[in-house]
NUDREN-885136 format. One line per field, with one value per residue: residue in one letter; chain; x, y, z of N, C-alpha, C, O in turn. Coordinates in Angstrom, 3 decimals, padded with zeros to 6 digits. Example, Ala and Ser with C-alpha at 12.3 -4.5 7.8 and 13.67 -1.06 7.14 Angstrom:
type [A, S] .
mol [A, A] .
n_x [013.190, 012.850] .
n_y [-005.690, -002.250] .
n_z [007.800, 007.080] .
ca_x [012.300, 013.670] .
ca_y [-004.500, -001.060] .
ca_z [007.800, 007.140] .
c_x [013.200, 012.900] .
c_y [-003.300, 000.030] .
c_z [007.800, 007.870] .
o_x [014.236, 013.409] .
o_y [-003.319, 001.138] .
o_z [008.465, 008.039] .
! end
This chain:
type [M, P, E, T, S, N, A, E, P, G, R, V, A, L, C, A, V, R, E, E, A, L, S, A, D, E, V, L, A, A, V, A, D, P, A, C, G, G, V, V, I, F, H, G, L, V, R, N, H, D, D, G, S, G, V, E, S, L, D, Y, S, A, H, P, Q, A, S, T, E, L, E, R, V, C, R, E, V, A, E, R, H, T, G, T, R, I, A, A, V, H, R, V, G, A, L, A, L, G, D, A, A, V, I, T, A, A, A, A, A, H, R, G, Q, A, F, E, A, C, R, D, L, I, D, T, L, K, A, Q, V, P, I, W, K, H, Q, R, Y, D, D, G, R, D, S, W, V, G, L, P] .
mol [A, A, A, A, A, A, A, A, A, A, A, A, A, A, A, A, A, A, A, A, A, A, A, A, A, A, A, A, A, A, A, A, A, A, A, A, A, A, A, A, A, A, A, A, A, A, A, A, A, A, A, A, A, A, A, A, A, A, A, A, A, A, A, A, A, A, A, A, A, A, A, A, A, A, A, A, A, A, A, A, A, A, A, A, A, A, A, A, A, A, A, A, A, A, A, A, A, A, A, A, A, A, A, A, A, A, A, A, A, A, A, A, A, A, A, A, A, A, A, A, A, A, A, A, A, A, A, A, A, A, A, A, A, A, A, A, A, A, A, A, A, A, A, A, A, A, A, A] .
n_x [150.407, 147.258, 146.664, 145.546, 143.026, 141.206, 138.810, 138.279, 139.106, 141.364, 142.005, 143.685, 145.257, 147.028, 149.031, 151.632, 153.984, 156.540, 158.356, 158.899, 160.028, 159.601, 157.215, 157.028, 155.165, 152.987, 152.398, 151.893, 149.578, 147.846, 147.267, 146.260, 143.645, 140.987, 140.222, 142.526, 145.172, 147.627, 150.531, 152.928, 155.732, 157.849, 160.870, 162.745, 165.992, 168.476, 171.616, 175.098, 176.692, 177.234, 177.433, 180.025, 181.257, 181.715, 178.842, 177.992, 175.794, 172.447, 170.177, 166.676, 164.887, 161.810, 159.830, 157.236, 154.874, 155.156, 153.641, 151.164, 151.869, 152.579, 150.290, 148.743, 150.276, 149.915, 147.132, 146.975, 148.495, 146.946, 144.769, 145.613, 146.101, 143.779, 141.803, 143.718, 145.226, 146.843, 149.788, 151.891, 154.744, 157.018, 160.009, 161.280, 163.919, 166.608, 168.419, 169.887, 172.427, 170.679, 168.202, 164.773, 163.784, 161.660, 158.716, 156.805, 153.700, 151.614, 148.589, 146.752, 144.414, 145.953, 149.384, 151.026, 149.592, 150.037, 152.850, 153.465, 151.799, 153.205, 155.770, 155.305, 154.541, 156.756, 158.639, 157.270, 156.752, 159.594, 160.302, 158.597, 157.746, 158.599, 161.042, 164.127, 167.412, 170.257, 173.361, 176.056, 179.378, 181.872, 184.471, 184.281, 183.027, 179.974, 176.685, 173.739, 170.957, 168.602, 167.756, 166.091] .
n_y [153.989, 155.393, 156.845, 160.137, 161.592, 163.990, 165.942, 168.575, 172.053, 173.542, 171.540, 168.415, 166.823, 164.678, 162.538, 161.038, 158.579, 156.810, 153.793, 153.469, 154.724, 158.311, 160.388, 163.220, 163.999, 162.578, 163.847, 166.494, 165.949, 165.352, 167.765, 169.195, 171.374, 172.850, 175.339, 176.432, 178.457, 178.805, 176.741, 175.321, 173.423, 171.672, 169.865, 167.811, 166.646, 164.133, 165.173, 165.428, 166.508, 167.796, 170.179, 170.730, 168.187, 165.355, 163.376, 160.116, 158.280, 157.766, 156.908, 157.146, 157.141, 156.438, 157.339, 155.227, 156.883, 158.601, 158.881, 159.699, 162.024, 163.438, 163.614, 165.240, 167.572, 168.389, 168.796, 170.960, 173.045, 173.184, 174.254, 176.826, 177.976, 178.831, 177.705, 176.373, 173.618, 170.844, 168.688, 166.059, 163.882, 161.678, 159.899, 156.960, 154.669, 153.220, 155.741, 156.886, 159.200, 161.851, 160.919, 161.409, 162.743, 163.984, 165.369, 168.198, 170.078, 172.780, 174.254, 176.858, 179.670, 181.778, 182.654, 183.727, 182.727, 179.942, 179.718, 180.666, 178.683, 176.264, 176.671, 176.938, 174.367, 172.589, 173.642, 173.178, 170.598, 169.471, 170.478, 169.301, 166.433, 163.234, 162.157, 160.727, 161.290, 159.214, 159.690, 158.804, 159.396, 160.295, 160.033, 157.939, 158.417, 158.708, 160.120, 161.031, 162.959, 165.252, 163.992, 164.155] .
n_z [-054.939, -055.675, -058.716, -059.408, -061.285, -062.898, -064.509, -064.124, -064.110, -061.700, -060.005, -058.942, -061.270, -061.753, -059.714, -058.459, -057.199, -058.480, -059.606, -062.240, -065.330, -065.998, -067.802, -069.694, -071.414, -070.608, -068.302, -069.166, -070.725, -068.869, -067.485, -069.471, -070.811, -072.433, -071.293, -070.272, -071.068, -070.526, -069.867, -067.660, -067.294, -065.125, -065.227, -063.758, -063.957, -063.532, -062.740, -063.699, -061.656, -058.266, -055.735, -056.604, -056.973, -058.942, -060.234, -060.393, -060.401, -058.880, -056.233, -055.513, -052.553, -050.857, -048.152, -046.552, -046.426, -048.375, -050.841, -049.895, -048.692, -051.035, -052.306, -050.566, -050.695, -053.354, -053.532, -051.636, -052.839, -055.254, -054.124, -053.223, -055.639, -057.166, -059.923, -061.443, -062.998, -061.694, -061.659, -060.704, -060.724, -059.272, -059.306, -057.977, -056.848, -058.767, -060.644, -063.585, -065.015, -066.494, -066.449, -065.756, -062.709, -061.367, -062.335, -062.755, -063.289, -064.235, -065.201, -066.412, -066.929, -067.639, -068.286, -066.123, -063.757, -064.098, -064.090, -061.444, -059.882, -060.660, -059.805, -057.019, -056.535, -057.159, -055.344, -052.879, -052.857, -052.843, -050.304, -048.545, -049.084, -048.160, -049.740, -050.570, -051.627, -052.592, -053.469, -055.594, -056.057, -058.600, -057.456, -055.707, -053.217, -051.300, -050.634, -048.709, -049.656, -048.470, -046.163, -043.048] .
ca_x [149.386, 146.335, 146.772, 144.403, 142.730, 140.055, 138.757, 137.817, 140.200, 141.394, 142.059, 144.917, 145.082, 147.944, 149.855, 152.167, 155.371, 156.690, 159.522, 159.001, 160.468, 158.507, 156.918, 156.540, 153.921, 151.826, 152.093, 151.327, 148.278, 146.980, 146.886, 145.613, 142.266, 140.671, 140.150, 143.822, 145.959, 149.209, 150.887, 154.205, 156.260, 159.228, 161.284, 164.064, 166.834, 169.631, 172.751, 176.307, 177.564, 176.443, 178.238, 181.565, 181.765, 180.961, 177.993, 177.926, 174.408, 171.788, 168.892, 165.786, 164.137, 160.591, 159.132, 155.910, 153.843, 155.455, 152.619, 150.148, 152.201, 152.587, 148.802, 148.450, 150.929, 149.186, 145.684, 147.126, 148.857, 145.774, 143.683, 146.202, 146.062, 142.299, 141.644, 144.796, 145.272, 148.103, 150.254, 153.311, 155.127, 158.348, 160.662, 162.125, 164.782, 168.006, 168.353, 171.198, 172.571, 169.839, 166.885, 163.866, 163.532, 160.476, 157.950, 155.521, 153.111, 150.494, 147.879, 145.889, 143.989, 146.881, 150.734, 151.390, 149.051, 150.653, 154.210, 153.295, 151.503, 154.222, 156.915, 154.904, 154.335, 157.979, 159.218, 156.628, 157.154, 160.811, 160.395, 157.770, 157.565, 159.770, 161.789, 165.548, 168.465, 171.416, 174.192, 177.369, 180.285, 182.969, 185.626, 184.015, 182.263, 178.388, 175.925, 172.258, 170.466, 167.139, 167.452, 165.772] .
ca_y [155.041, 155.451, 158.078, 160.879, 162.006, 164.765, 166.781, 169.900, 172.959, 173.843, 170.265, 167.717, 165.943, 163.549, 162.685, 159.693, 158.302, 155.515, 153.209, 153.472, 156.136, 159.273, 160.983, 164.624, 163.813, 162.166, 165.044, 167.610, 165.451, 165.338, 169.140, 169.944, 171.726, 174.055, 176.674, 176.777, 178.894, 178.707, 175.434, 175.464, 172.260, 171.573, 168.520, 167.556, 165.383, 163.778, 165.805, 164.920, 166.981, 168.317, 170.851, 170.575, 166.865, 164.605, 162.360, 158.868, 157.683, 158.005, 156.076, 157.784, 156.341, 157.223, 156.978, 154.676, 157.804, 159.750, 159.138, 160.337, 163.394, 164.167, 163.912, 166.419, 168.834, 168.609, 169.483, 172.166, 173.867, 173.458, 175.091, 177.947, 178.515, 178.593, 177.706, 175.687, 172.066, 170.494, 167.341, 165.863, 162.577, 161.602, 158.698, 156.223, 153.593, 153.742, 156.449, 157.117, 160.500, 162.300, 160.389, 162.249, 162.452, 164.577, 166.247, 168.842, 170.863, 173.562, 174.805, 177.940, 180.413, 182.796, 182.117, 183.979, 181.849, 178.653, 179.834, 180.694, 177.338, 175.332, 176.947, 176.635, 172.772, 171.917, 173.993, 172.560, 169.113, 169.243, 170.798, 168.462, 165.174, 162.426, 161.304, 161.030, 160.981, 158.801, 159.965, 158.208, 160.364, 159.833, 159.822, 156.774, 158.804, 158.743, 160.901, 161.215, 164.308, 165.476, 163.344, 165.073] .
ca_z [-054.619, -056.632, -059.443, -059.401, -062.578, -062.739, -065.670, -063.618, -063.707, -060.250, -059.458, -059.029, -062.546, -061.727, -058.637, -058.324, -056.974, -059.209, -059.925, -063.862, -066.160, -066.063, -069.245, -069.745, -072.313, -069.880, -067.429, -070.015, -071.266, -067.537, -067.224, -070.685, -070.740, -073.309, -070.584, -069.798, -072.162, -070.017, -069.178, -067.261, -066.820, -064.534, -065.559, -063.015, -064.359, -062.764, -063.442, -063.458, -060.473, -057.176, -054.901, -056.963, -057.184, -060.092, -059.658, -061.414, -060.318, -057.621, -056.019, -054.721, -051.589, -050.357, -046.926, -046.889, -046.572, -049.424, -051.758, -049.215, -048.652, -052.330, -052.581, -049.671, -051.274, -054.653, -053.142, -051.139, -054.079, -056.235, -053.405, -053.202, -056.941, -057.696, -061.478, -062.034, -063.023, -061.082, -061.884, -060.219, -060.588, -058.819, -059.465, -056.910, -057.401, -059.380, -061.848, -064.278, -065.470, -067.573, -066.201, -065.179, -061.314, -061.061, -063.299, -062.195, -064.308, -063.875, -066.288, -065.918, -067.945, -068.091, -068.039, -064.690, -062.844, -064.240, -063.532, -060.008, -059.416, -060.968, -058.906, -055.670, -056.555, -057.070, -054.093, -051.756, -052.938, -052.480, -048.901, -047.671, -049.528, -047.619, -050.789, -050.238, -052.756, -052.347, -054.495, -055.783, -056.739, -059.320, -056.603, -054.771, -052.065, -051.461, -049.601, -048.757, -049.773, -048.100, -044.962, -042.014] .
c_x [148.463, 146.554, 145.435, 144.047, 141.329, 139.970, 138.465, 139.090, 140.064, 141.514, 143.385, 144.649, 145.836, 148.736, 150.339, 153.654, 155.533, 158.114, 159.804, 159.384, 159.192, 158.383, 156.484, 155.373, 152.754, 151.330, 151.315, 149.901, 147.341, 146.468, 146.088, 144.099, 142.026, 140.501, 141.499, 144.666, 147.437, 149.457, 152.561, 154.664, 157.678, 159.681, 162.764, 164.685, 167.903, 170.846, 174.015, 177.173, 176.502, 177.474, 179.716, 182.043, 180.821, 180.190, 177.844, 176.450, 173.692, 170.510, 167.989, 165.024, 162.903, 160.237, 157.779, 154.923, 154.063, 154.370, 151.517, 150.601, 152.308, 151.184, 148.299, 148.939, 150.239, 147.960, 145.995, 147.511, 147.728, 144.807, 144.281, 146.199, 144.730, 142.426, 142.721, 144.523, 146.764, 148.478, 151.720, 153.532, 156.557, 158.839, 161.309, 162.918, 165.963, 167.745, 169.772, 171.187, 171.441, 168.435, 166.088, 163.585, 162.219, 160.090, 156.882, 154.981, 151.941, 149.857, 146.871, 145.389, 145.106, 148.373, 151.318, 150.881, 149.801, 152.006, 154.261, 152.861, 152.511, 155.454, 156.663, 154.853, 155.691, 158.722, 158.603, 156.827, 158.555, 161.009, 159.743, 157.445, 158.689, 160.285, 163.256, 166.392, 169.735, 172.419, 175.620, 178.160, 181.305, 184.311, 185.459, 183.251, 180.884, 177.892, 174.506, 171.904, 169.028, 166.796, 167.069, 166.876] .
c_y [155.127, 156.811, 158.879, 161.496, 162.797, 165.744, 168.209, 170.849, 173.310, 172.618, 169.607, 166.712, 164.604, 163.591, 161.272, 159.674, 156.916, 155.028, 153.336, 154.796, 157.009, 159.854, 162.203, 164.654, 163.527, 163.235, 166.116, 167.222, 165.558, 166.760, 169.857, 170.101, 172.962, 175.398, 177.155, 177.111, 178.962, 177.409, 175.582, 173.971, 172.391, 170.147, 168.434, 166.485, 165.303, 164.278, 165.253, 165.528, 167.569, 168.943, 170.614, 169.242, 166.226, 163.443, 161.294, 158.500, 158.067, 157.118, 157.233, 156.793, 157.125, 156.577, 156.440, 155.702, 158.869, 159.945, 159.955, 161.799, 164.174, 164.478, 165.149, 167.712, 169.249, 169.308, 170.811, 173.301, 174.214, 174.477, 176.620, 178.696, 178.224, 178.636, 177.089, 174.275, 171.733, 168.996, 167.163, 164.386, 162.610, 160.072, 158.096, 155.123, 154.145, 154.441, 156.636, 158.642, 160.847, 161.802, 161.465, 161.884, 162.857, 165.477, 166.882, 169.686, 171.576, 174.109, 175.688, 178.767, 181.335, 182.202, 182.399, 182.998, 180.538, 178.659, 179.811, 179.416, 176.345, 175.462, 176.550, 175.083, 172.240, 172.203, 173.312, 171.110, 168.726, 169.354, 169.691, 167.041, 164.380, 161.507, 161.709, 160.531, 160.429, 158.830, 159.233, 159.034, 159.630, 159.519, 158.630, 157.079, 158.617, 159.639, 160.827, 162.572, 164.394, 164.685, 164.353, 165.137] .
c_z [-055.744, -057.500, -059.519, -060.828, -062.341, -063.904, -065.412, -063.492, -062.170, -059.409, -059.617, -060.248, -062.513, -060.568, -058.351, -057.943, -057.573, -059.427, -061.497, -064.344, -066.140, -067.525, -069.036, -070.589, -071.481, -068.874, -068.034, -070.433, -069.982, -067.281, -068.371, -070.475, -071.695, -072.643, -070.243, -070.971, -071.781, -069.462, -069.041, -066.856, -066.213, -064.733, -064.890, -063.493, -063.436, -063.635, -063.022, -062.351, -059.452, -056.173, -055.255, -057.137, -058.288, -059.666, -060.830, -061.544, -059.072, -057.568, -055.215, -053.822, -051.009, -048.905, -047.288, -047.134, -047.528, -050.364, -051.187, -049.108, -049.921, -052.696, -051.782, -050.241, -052.551, -054.388, -052.645, -052.078, -054.919, -055.424, -053.409, -054.576, -057.681, -059.348, -062.111, -062.061, -062.551, -061.386, -061.331, -060.194, -060.207, -058.836, -058.112, -057.454, -058.083, -060.581, -062.339, -064.718, -066.567, -067.483, -065.608, -063.763, -060.961, -062.120, -062.714, -063.352, -063.720, -065.062, -065.570, -067.118, -068.536, -067.566, -066.708, -063.729, -062.912, -063.857, -062.025, -059.304, -059.529, -059.890, -057.397, -055.494, -056.323, -055.732, -052.810, -051.613, -052.328, -050.893, -047.999, -047.940, -049.044, -048.814, -050.641, -051.426, -052.263, -053.526, -054.502, -056.662, -057.535, -058.542, -055.558, -053.540, -052.470, -050.548, -049.772, -048.881, -049.398, -046.904, -043.877, -040.925] .
o_x [148.953, 146.608, 144.358, 145.011, 140.436, 140.989, 138.398, 140.049, 139.012, 141.169, 144.213, 143.805, 145.429, 149.209, 149.534, 154.440, 154.799, 159.023, 160.966, 159.065, 158.037, 159.320, 155.572, 154.547, 151.684, 150.144, 150.283, 149.053, 146.150, 145.313, 145.417, 143.387, 142.784, 140.607, 141.600, 144.911, 148.328, 148.677, 153.321, 153.932, 158.544, 158.904, 163.767, 164.107, 168.226, 171.083, 174.034, 178.299, 175.308, 178.376, 180.545, 183.225, 179.628, 180.655, 177.615, 175.918, 174.322, 169.912, 168.487, 164.576, 162.992, 160.399, 157.134, 154.098, 153.364, 154.115, 150.963, 149.825, 152.156, 150.906, 147.534, 148.260, 150.018, 147.725, 145.398, 146.901, 147.527, 144.177, 143.506, 146.289, 144.652, 143.073, 142.774, 143.720, 147.737, 147.597, 152.594, 152.668, 157.302, 158.123, 161.806, 162.575, 166.289, 167.024, 170.731, 170.131, 171.336, 167.570, 166.645, 163.154, 161.583, 160.869, 156.015, 155.716, 151.310, 150.604, 146.297, 145.894, 145.162, 148.481, 152.008, 151.650, 150.191, 152.430, 155.001, 153.429, 152.719, 155.962, 157.495, 155.103, 155.861, 159.303, 159.294, 157.022, 158.683, 161.697, 160.236, 156.871, 159.801, 160.008, 163.578, 166.106, 170.363, 172.293, 176.249, 177.796, 181.612, 185.151, 186.314, 182.835, 180.539, 178.633, 174.036, 172.536, 168.235, 165.613, 167.733, 166.748] .
o_y [154.909, 157.863, 158.305, 161.901, 162.286, 166.336, 169.007, 170.464, 173.363, 172.633, 170.137, 165.827, 163.595, 164.696, 160.397, 160.559, 155.983, 155.858, 153.291, 155.840, 156.592, 159.801, 162.378, 165.526, 164.124, 163.474, 166.582, 168.113, 165.838, 166.921, 170.878, 169.189, 173.931, 176.449, 178.336, 176.251, 179.149, 176.947, 175.864, 173.351, 173.105, 169.245, 168.912, 165.399, 166.212, 163.977, 164.596, 165.074, 167.775, 168.201, 170.342, 169.094, 166.447, 162.603, 161.599, 158.416, 158.687, 156.688, 158.056, 155.742, 158.319, 155.381, 156.996, 155.487, 159.880, 161.094, 160.817, 162.711, 165.395, 165.496, 165.969, 168.738, 170.442, 170.366, 171.781, 174.370, 175.373, 175.369, 177.560, 179.923, 177.478, 179.505, 177.196, 173.745, 172.327, 168.137, 168.013, 163.649, 163.447, 159.160, 158.850, 154.647, 155.330, 153.984, 156.548, 159.272, 160.073, 162.166, 162.378, 160.750, 162.096, 166.214, 166.205, 169.982, 171.062, 174.449, 175.441, 178.584, 181.605, 181.432, 181.555, 182.459, 180.031, 177.654, 179.040, 179.056, 175.586, 174.520, 176.002, 174.579, 171.477, 171.329, 172.950, 170.507, 167.844, 168.554, 169.268, 166.417, 164.735, 160.309, 162.896, 159.531, 161.148, 158.047, 159.109, 159.365, 158.476, 158.774, 158.374, 156.158, 158.411, 159.983, 160.578, 163.392, 163.647, 164.651, 165.387, 165.889] .
o_z [-056.852, -056.864, -059.676, -061.477, -061.667, -064.260, -066.346, -062.824, -061.533, -058.227, -060.358, -060.104, -063.090, -060.302, -058.033, -058.282, -057.249, -059.426, -061.900, -063.776, -066.236, -068.323, -068.227, -070.317, -071.605, -068.645, -067.551, -070.494, -070.118, -066.887, -068.225, -070.056, -071.710, -073.275, -069.912, -071.817, -072.610, -068.629, -069.967, -066.085, -066.719, -064.419, -065.420, -063.515, -062.670, -064.804, -061.981, -062.144, -059.668, -055.785, -054.387, -057.448, -058.498, -058.894, -062.000, -062.651, -058.215, -058.554, -054.447, -054.281, -050.724, -048.663, -048.177, -048.022, -047.574, -050.726, -051.870, -049.393, -049.934, -053.330, -052.289, -050.297, -052.756, -054.972, -053.112, -052.081, -055.282, -055.992, -053.581, -054.613, -058.657, -059.932, -063.336, -061.292, -063.017, -061.372, -061.498, -059.719, -060.715, -058.422, -057.276, -058.537, -058.009, -061.468, -061.572, -064.786, -067.519, -068.281, -064.998, -063.553, -060.232, -062.723, -062.161, -064.294, -062.797, -065.979, -064.510, -068.226, -069.735, -066.612, -066.136, -062.933, -061.860, -063.286, -061.415, -058.273, -058.583, -059.283, -056.673, -054.399, -055.372, -055.088, -051.858, -050.557, -051.479, -050.259, -046.953, -047.047, -049.436, -048.872, -050.593, -052.085, -051.485, -054.467, -053.451, -057.790, -057.235, -059.045, -054.710, -052.837, -053.633, -049.626, -050.882, -048.216, -049.972, -046.567, -043.809, -039.959] .
! end
């Protein structure tokens, strides 16, 4: 997917689905703007448990249209939150405990705007972008999370 970069506030500054490790510094730099005094970042990491079971590792798989859907979600969130700069990156492939799975950020003139936009972005991304998690548990079981 082509990454989006735009210097204008109220726009999508970065939007990508990647196999490479994610960088919070890159996401923060993408939304940086002198007109924005509030910046909020969500950094989703692979944790060692889920629903009472220990997690050893996981893989993220994406539908072929996942990048297109992520772009759509980013644009819609930016439109709902006028005056914000939006960024979202999601990783696919094999991830280990502690790896960054998703990073979203929003920058705005004021912190309240940035918090609202970042929360909207991660919640909408998780609900609408077709990326699925295959978890392997420490007891030998495995499961898919997020499949329709």
